[in-house]
Phi, psi and omega in degrees: 000118190303304187290322179299317181297317182298322181289322190265333192245318193303311183280342176303326186300332186243332186247002179047056183298132181210092178058037171218160183246122175293157180278119182270119179270327178204138176210147177208120178241004172066011180290338181287348179080154180084140179287120182297156182292349177293342183268138171240125183256117182257051186111163186072195184227128173255131183209169174259122177243184181194164175215195184297339182268353179130190184267159177204165177272135181236128177246112184244132184279315187080193183276076186211164170294166183305138179220162185240166172212152177214148177250120182246102177272343170088155182285344183295343180294344181265357188305320185285346186234001185302319181294112179087000181289127177248329185209142175213170182233149172234129176231144182214134169266137177215155179215132171267109179283331176201136172275165172295153182243014180223330175227168185227068181230036176288155184200147172223122184223149173253125184236167176241172182094177186259013177215161181252124176272099184290145174240175175252017178120180189260115172049047175248108186066241178266007182275142177238157175292166186305320184293342177260353178275322184219151177284346184268045176246113183279331181202143180217131176236116188214152168281159173236105183298320181297317181292319182293321179295333180284345180282150178296320177245115181294131185232096181292351179278353182274118182235151186243149184256125175054038174076006182260108183291346177274351178244099189227169180213146174262111177274150180250128176301133178092349181269134174274132177242154171243123175258126177237124174253136168248117186253117176262108185294326183286309182277351180063032178254139177240111177263145181223151168229148178228115183232159164288163176287347176272005176097359179291125180282140178238308184213154171209152180182177180223138178237133176261125184278156178294158183297329182267005184282143172285129187262002185257107181302129184232354182190168179240130181247135177236136170235123180257132181276149178284151349253161169063020178287147181221130174233140180245141184232140178209161170052054172285132184211132173241127187212160173236147184284155176125160179292130180199137177268104182279148175293128179293156180254123178255122181231133173287116184240000178204144182209128178213095184054251182264015179254139179232139176239129180241145172248121180254116186257140176211169191265160177299139182094341181269158172243133181268133175245115188238134169248119185280173181294338178270007178089352181288133179260140180226149173240124188234129175278163184301321182263012180257019188258003179100221188299321183246110179303140177078011179229092183273128182258124181235125180242137182214154170241012182251123177291152180159214183229135170264136171228144184208149172207168179238158173228150173210117186060235180266003184264145179228135180279172170293157179270133175247139181234158175212128175283138183239125176242112183263073176225149178302140179263124180281128178287147178286161175271152180285154166273156181216158176215156176275120181254352175198151178210161179219174177302144183088219184258356185295130179211157171242122179259142173248134185243132176229132181239131184265118180259006187294332181264005181263133179310129177071005175045060184292156171284120186257132176251164182229137172251140180235141176221123181248127175249111183275152178293326181279351177076003183246349184252018182295147175203163177227134174233125182244155172057045179275143182279168176301140184087008183299141174252130183238121180268120179255117190276340189207183180291137180165197184236129179254121177258139180231137178235128173264142184210149174204145184299125177093000182241157176280133182296151169251155181210150178199168178230150176237123178271113180265084185231019176260120180267145178231147175242152181287130178254312175219150175221100182261098189259091183291331183295324188255015170292136183272165178299319180297321179294322179293315179298322179294333180275355179105003175288155177237144180287130174240183186301146174292153172269112188211063187229143175270000179290152177242060180223122177060224186298333181295349174302333180302325177257321186296329183275346179054046185267355178255098187217162170248175180229137176238131181297140180275347185092355178256163179229154178276185184297335181266006177085012179272143178297142176260131183245151174254133177283130178241096179298141177260306180257135181178204182268158179257353179204139175210125179053039177081002180254133180274144180231148183267054176247157179265132171293164181262118177287135182240138176232140186234137171257109185289136184297331180293342179271355185287134171221174186298325180293314181299322182300326181274330192256346188302309177228038182306142006272009176291128179264103191286330179244107184228111173047078167250126184056029177079005182235137174250168180294347179255003176292142184246143174279173182298330181275005178091358179272160179302140183286145177238160179275188185297337180261008177084014181265127181300127178072003179062026191241186182246170177282162179256150173225140176248122171268108188301129180083002181234299179159189185269136183230136169266127187287332185091341177268156181259159179070202185272355183298141180273328185236164178296131181227094185296342179273350182286151176256104180085295185278136176089358181262134177287112180235340185237105177281320183238117177263136183267133180234157177205171179241124181284155171081015182254168178241175178297338182279343176282158180237133171260121174254108187256123179250129180233164169238112182252183175056043177052042178103346181297332180271021177267164176281159179229079185296150181250142181235151182291161178303142179090355179294133176293124181305324180295320178293318180297321180295321178295320177294321179302316183291336179283336182285163168272118192273352180298128180244000180245113187246147169218152181232134177215169178293157182299330181273354181272166178248170175218167184244157177231116180285152185284156166064306189264359185233133178245136174279112188272319184195144172236111180255127180251122179246144179234147183301137174265191181263068180291140180300136174080004180255129177280123181293136178241157179230152177234128185289317183287126176248136187290127166219100192290353177251001182295136179292155179241136183237152170275180184291347177272359179085012180267129179292136183240164179288119184294341183265001180219053181280127173275163177305135181159191181251133182227169181235129176222129181055035176080004182242144178276144171215160187246135171252121182253000000 
């Protein structure tokens, strides 16, 4: 039992606990639910998970490059004991649920000081483990990618201690370990033991810290290797030896309508004194708490106050209290936004529900019921997760219910009665080569590489594919599909492949002028305010304005990937690739280019479809078994392949990230004459190049407006 072992065994190894309670300076067992504010997640996902032994913190990377997270409890936990402190202990339970499956730069480190020195992993290229980045590393457990790659058989279970590749351990996926550090502040020695939770010994050693090193452990650093690595953390504890009556910890660990369950934790050697919400007083010994010593479970349906303190010998702790309200908790309603829309009443809503302010942060599910006006489009969706997208095909009412076990449901309705008509449809995917050439684009080399570096990821990763059913099913009766890449490389390692290279067309920045900026994809304004300059900004001599590096409009060149969409390269001028030695031209300076559509109002809707992640954000349509792949590919090309959608007002702008993201389609919808809807108008119409004036009639810089009243296109607007 994970938590029981940590309480009874971990500190015994160093302090020979015998009917006394060490002084706890910091502890966290995650039973209260919710990720504590001590954690900072630098990519990946931090969450509270659990098993039969209780809750724990889980850091999961997902399909991403390596990312880190750290828990900073801070040096202030030692303030009350620093004077005269010679030795203290840090203990942590951890489990690797999954190692990375593509790189080997995972890491777990204990550091001191008030900040975390992030690394990019252990000995991968120029990356070093935490213990080699800073002198304030008390302990480091890391993979070594360089060492593992040198092995004939790569072994992600091989981990190294304190940066020494000659001192290693084989960790087992799924096994819980306990790490205990004993830190001697005077001798500057850090001793460690690493055991299984069943008591099996694995490693022990001692590290001597540098003379200038901070000796007070203040945080835990995690680095997860790509891809899909998961590490779990539990029972973080900082303590000093000696008899001490610690304040008990009261945590809400169960909730069922008007019933509340609390777990009151205290240390071995202590006696718990509890006053219940009904006024009844109890005295509980450490081994009188049931399955887990020192964890007393109290359940009540009576509102009131819990108070508790501990005693050990002649010492008495401070009293801790908690107010208890035994009433059903109403779940919050989700927020929602329109993430896609089509002509007529069709829309896709995305729903997000925030559980951070709800006791115990339950996982909240949502049920949806749509009643259509025509009576033929009704549907029900149950048990949908947070972030659910619901497609509403027609006019009607969508009802949503939030629910979680033990809580009172929440409910609300959304009236879907706004009709939209198509105003513009700028379909970048289906622009033809002849149309591009007529607009001034020039044909450049095809993208036809199996490499997975930079732009070549568009072909090398084979992420733009369709699926055809094989005719077989898995154990659960689901159809099994085969991926059929459409765009990719035609040769790899001497083997030919039946994929299509990506045709590329480029509009050179040197050909850009103010007229082209407005007309190339009108009414889409392709170059909008980069570095405060637009392609239509004029210099004092009447020539088009350039930025500090001599680039017209301060912008980058455009590239069209035929059959996919529009891409901003991120480099300036006519250069095709990044050139760090170049002055102005060829340097990546603009990661996100801002775009907008002229002539729209706040009532119009922009539905922006993109393909990001070098094709990963495209759709992957499925076809029935027996479909001819050539026929499926032709159907695939007719579809709009953008799978990443955003919706904004007509007067708003949106961004396009460089290199890995293609603008697939911009659909502009305008309100129709829906029954029962009061027509609204907005005076300001978007013209992203229109000058802005103050009330004195002086033109001002549109990118540095102070609070006040301004005039644009003859209309007043307020900046607050």
